[in-house]
N, C-alpha and C positions, 0 to 999 in steps of 0.2 A: 596328404593334409585331411585337418577334422575341422568338422562345423558345429560350433556354440553361438550360444544365444548373443549379440554386442554389449557393447559396456554400458554401464550406465550412464545416461546423456548428460546428467550433471557431474558428475567426473568428470568424464572425457573432458569438457569444457574447462577446466582447470590446467589440463597439458596444452589446447588448443591456444590456449590464451598466447601461449609462449613458443610454441611450433607451427602455428599456421604459415602457409608458404603462400605466397602471391604468387600468381600464375596468369596474370590477365593482360601483360606487357605483349605488344605484337610491334611495337617502332621497330625501324630500319638504321642500323648502326653499322660501323665497317672494323670493329676491335671490340679484342677478349681482353684491354688492361684495364686494371683497376684502379679507380682516384680518389682513394680514401686512406687513410692513416691509421697503418698496422698497430701503433702505438696507441689509440683509443678502444679498448675491446669493449668497452659496455655503449658507446657514444652511437648514433642512429646514424649511420651511413647514406653517402648520397646513390642514388640508382646511377648504374651504369652500362652504358650501354654494349650489346655485344651482339656480333655476326659476324660470320668470312665472310670476306670481299670475294667477287666473284671470280676475279684472277686468281685465287687463292685456294678455292673449291678441289679438291681433288679426288679425282674417280675409285670409288671401292672395287674391291675383286667378290665374285661370287662363288666360294663352296666353301661349307662348315656345316654342322651340323649345332641344332638345338637341344639345351639339357632341362633338366625337369626342373621345377621350384622348390627352392627352398623357402616356406610358407607353411605358417599354420590357417587355413580361413577360419575365421571367424563369425563371420555372416555369408548370407547368399548373397550371389552376384544375379544384377537385374540386366533382362538382355531383352533385346527389341525384335518382334517378327520377323521375319524375312520377310521384304516384300519380292511379288511375281509378276514376269514382265506375261500379258496376257495379248491376245489377237483380238479378241471380241470385248467391248465395253459391259462388264454387267454390274451389280452391288458389289459382287467377291471381287471385282478383278477396280473399282474405283475403291474401295478398303487396303486394295493391294499398290495400291498405286499413293494412295494418300498415305503408309506407312512406310514406303520411298522417300516419296517428300519429306518425311521427319529426318530421316537419315539426313537426305543431302543438306536439309534447312542446320541439320545439326553440325553438318561439318561448317556451312558456313557461317553461324555462329562463332564458331571455336576461333576464326581465324580475323572473323569482324570482315568478312567478304560475302558478297551477295550468292547466294544457291538455292537454284528452284528445280523441280519438278513438276512436271504438268503432262495431264495426258492429254496427248492430241489423237483421237480415232481409236487406232487400235496402238498407235506408239508411248513409248514413254521419254523424253527428251529430259536432259538431266544436265544444268549449269552449275558447274564449282571453278574456283580461283586454279589458274592457270600454275603458279607457281606457292610455295611458301612464305608466309611472311617472314622478316627477318625477327631474331630473339631479341629481345630485350629484356635484362636479368636485373634483377635488384638484391645487390648481396648484401650477405650480413657480417661477413668477413671471405679475404682472399688471399690464398696462400703465395701468390705471387707479387702482395705488400708487404712481403715480411715475413716468413715461414715461421719463423721463431715464436711473432707474437700471437700469429695463425692458431699455430698447434697448442699454447698455451690458451687461447678461448676455449679451443675445444676440451681442454682439461688433460692434455695429452702432454704435460710438464716434463716428464723420463723423456721423451721422443724429441721436444723440441730442446733440451739441454743437447742432447745428443747431436742436432742441429746445428745447434750454437757451436759446439766444438770444432765440426768436420766441413760448417760451411758449404752444406752441399742447397743445389736446387729442388725447387717442387717437381719436377717430373723427375730428374734422377733420383730424391727419393720416393717416389712413389712406384716408378718402375722397381727400386729395391725389397721397396716392400711386399709388393706382387708374388715378386719373383724368390721370398726367401721360404713360401710355402714347399712343399715335396711335390714334384713335378710340374713343376713349369705356372704361370699364372693361373690356368682354369683349375687349377689344385686346390686353390685357397677358396672360392666358389663351390663347391664342392663339399669343402671343409663345413660349409655353413649350412647345407643340404642334410648331413649327414649330421651333424650336430643339433640340428632343432628336429630330426626325427628320433635321435635318441631320444632326447628329453621330452619329446610331444607329454607324455602322459605326466609328468609333474607338473609344466609349467601348463597344463588344463587344469592340474588341483589347483594353484596357483591364482590363476586368472579365473575366480569365480562370475558366472553368468550375474548382470547386475550391480555385481559390487565394483569400486573404484579398482582400475589400474595398480598394481603394485609400483612401487617406485624401482625397487631392487628384487630382484627373484637369487639366492643362491643356489647357484648349481656347481654341481663336482665336473671337475675337468682335470683330474687326477692321470688319468687314460692320455689326455690330448699332453700335456705336459709331458710325460714321462716319454713318451715317441715323437717329440720335438715337434709337436702341431701348433698351432693357432689357433684356439677356439677362440668364437666369434664372440668378440666385447659389448656388445648393445641390442635393446632387443625391441623392434619397431611395430607399434603398433599400426600398420598404414590403413588408412580410410578416406574417404571422401564425404561427401554433404546427403550424398544420396546411397553408398557401401557402406556397409557395415566393416569391421576392421580385419584386417588378414595381419597375423602375427611371423615378422621376420628376422633372422640373428642375422646380423652385420657386424665386420669389424672398419669400427669408427672410423679408423683414417683412411679404410676406402673411398669412404661420404665425404670426410672431413679436406682430403686431399683432390677432390673433380666437382665438387658440390659448393659452392659459394653462395646460397640463398636458403643451406638449412638452418635451423636452430642451432645453437652452441650444444655439444652432445657432452654429456652430465660425467665425471669420471669412474671408472672402471676400477675396483681394486680387490686384491685377493687374499685370503685369508689360511690358514695350516689349523684344521681340526680332527685330530685321531689320526694323524698321518695323512689327510688326505688335502690336496689343495680344493680351497672354493671359492668360485670367483662370481662377486654379488654384482652380478649381469643388470645394470639399470635397464630402463625400459623409458622408452620414451615413442607417444602417440605423434605421427605425423598426417598432417593433412593433405594429399594431391588432387588432382582432377580425376583421372581414372584409375584405379585398383587394379582391378585386369589385368591392366598394361605396366602395370607396376615389375613385373619380373623381367622384362625387355631390358628395362632400366639396370636392374641389377644384375642381371649376365653381362650389358655392355660395359658397367663399371669394375668389373672384375677379371673381364679379358682384352677390351679396347679392343674387340676385334669387328672389326668394318661388315667382314664378310658376315661372319654370324649374325651380325644388326639388319646387314640386305635380307638373308636369308629369310629374318621374322616379322620382315615387313614386308614380302610380295611372295605370291604361292611359289615356292620353288616344288611342290611336287604334280604343280598343273605342267609347268616349266617344260621339268625334267620328260614327264613324258610324253608332251607338247614334240620335243627335241627330240623323245627316242625313238615315238614314230614318224618323224618325217625321214630320220636317218636310215629308218631299215626300209623304207619305200627308196630312198635313193639306191640303197644297196641292192633292192631289189631290180631298179630299173637298170644300173652299172652293171648288174652281172648277167639281165635279158640282152645288152647290147653286145657285152663281149664276154661271155661267159669261161673262157680262156688265160681273162687277164684276171693277177690276182689283186685283191682290193690294198691301198697304202694304208699299213697302220694312223698315218695322220690325215688319210682324205678323207673329208668329210660325210662319206659315206659308211665310217663306222667311228668315226669323233664328230661328236656335232658341235658346230661352231660358236661358244655362247656368246657370242657379240650382244651387244644390245641391241642391234635390229632383232636378234634372233627372238631375245628376249622379249622385247614389244610385239614381234609375230605372235609368239608363243600365248601372250597375256592379252591379244588381242580379238582371240575366242574364247572368254569370259563373259560370264552375264552381267546385265549391269546391276545386279544384285550383289554378283560377285565385285564388282570395282567400287561398289560404295562400300561394302565388309573392309577394303585393305584401306582403302580412303579414309575413313573413319580409327583403324588403326593407328595407319601414322600420325592423325591428328591427335590422338589420345599420347601416342608418346611423346610427338614433340610436345602440348597441353606439359607434361611430368618433367617433362627435362627441361622447362623454363623453371618451373614451380622449384624445382630443385635447386635449379644454378648451374646446371654443365656447362664448363669451360672447353672442352675438346672443340675441335675445331670439323675433326673426323666423325666424330658426333651428327653433327648440325648437316654436315657434308654430304652423311649419308643418306639422312632424310631428303634430304634434296633431290638427292639421286633417285630414291624410291621414287618420289613422287613424279619426278619429271618421267621416269618408265614409267608409269600406270599412264600418267598424260597422254604421252606418245598411242600407247596400246590403244585406249580411248577412241581415240582421232582414228586409228588403223581401223580399227571395231566399225566406227561410225559411216566410214566411206564405203568398209566393205557386205554393210547391210546396204547403201543407199546402190550399191552396184547390184547388188542381189536380187532390189526389188526391180530393179529396170533389167536385168533380165529374164526378171519371171513377165516384166510387162511386156517383153518385144517377145519373150513365147509365146504368151497367150494371144497377143493379135499374130503372131505368125500361123499360128493352130487356128485361128477363125479366118484368114483367109484361105490359106487351103478346105476349108468346110465349104467355104462359098462357092471356093471353083469345083468343088467335086460335086456339089449341088448343081451346079447349072451344065452340067457334060452330057453330050448329048446321048444316046442311050443308042 
């Protein structure tokens, strides 16, 4: 990743006027079907409610790994100072509590729900929504209301003719497109990362500090074409109202087939120059609520892995460490009880049972600060998903699952703290009574 100053505000506004994405809708709905006519590519389309019904929400598995971000940083990130949980109020403690309150209030404002943090003596109490609201999308175009017309709106005319010839469905077309890359779906995402890294210096020479974002950037894709790879078709300058732009290399159809609220993508064309294949890659400024969490969206769009998404939203390292420690402790207890009996490979002593209850138990040991950070991350991904208009049921159900697991862990954590406080109080009372009895003993 490489840092450079942000673009000139006046020049970026021209792109924003056509690419700003609405991200404030949070009303409840029940379907993902679009209700506009595909034959009117330039007309304003009505609002469409999208949500997953409770009966159709499916649980996601939890075993995968994260990948690196295929992006060039064009500006600095802004982060909040981490709040601390304290035992005795002071000026520093009050300041930490205020920072914690800011985080919780942001969570509430993102969802139009109340959220508050108050200092109560030596404790910090946090109130957040129990469930995520249902997303309401505002589509510009949907592949499920005419795939040929939808691809044409995004200037993918050759692909539109192919779809019209073979009459394929959007889901089938997306699956085939992702799997045409070598090594499977994830390979296409890694190609965007490699492509951006290989052209990093040339891209930064074309995107000058304080200058307008160029409409197109010519890039040599000869090596990619000769090895039957699919070079990215577009460059996205992803930014927010408070965060500078980050450059992403993307395949336009991956976004167009899964995101119904993005602006129409410009056409990408190729020319032959001195025996080289030059792709004139169009650029597009794209505004989202949270730039740092756009990577999570990108990885989902290319992999469609609910497991990987869940791992990004939850503290995987902490969960694995806790379950491993518990497994070792159980193994030690079992060995002490019956040293001669071998441990079964499938027994809990060797293999942690990663059920929802175990995940909740592991996360219940997190601090309040960590809980708030995890909730903020889920909210940021949720807002980005609404802004882009992601139509996948699996995406939204995975966000719901991650949120529900964190809520369960917070409840368990609160109960543990109450029990611990009661135990400490009972122990103190017993010690006091013992001391009184000893003081009244006759010599």
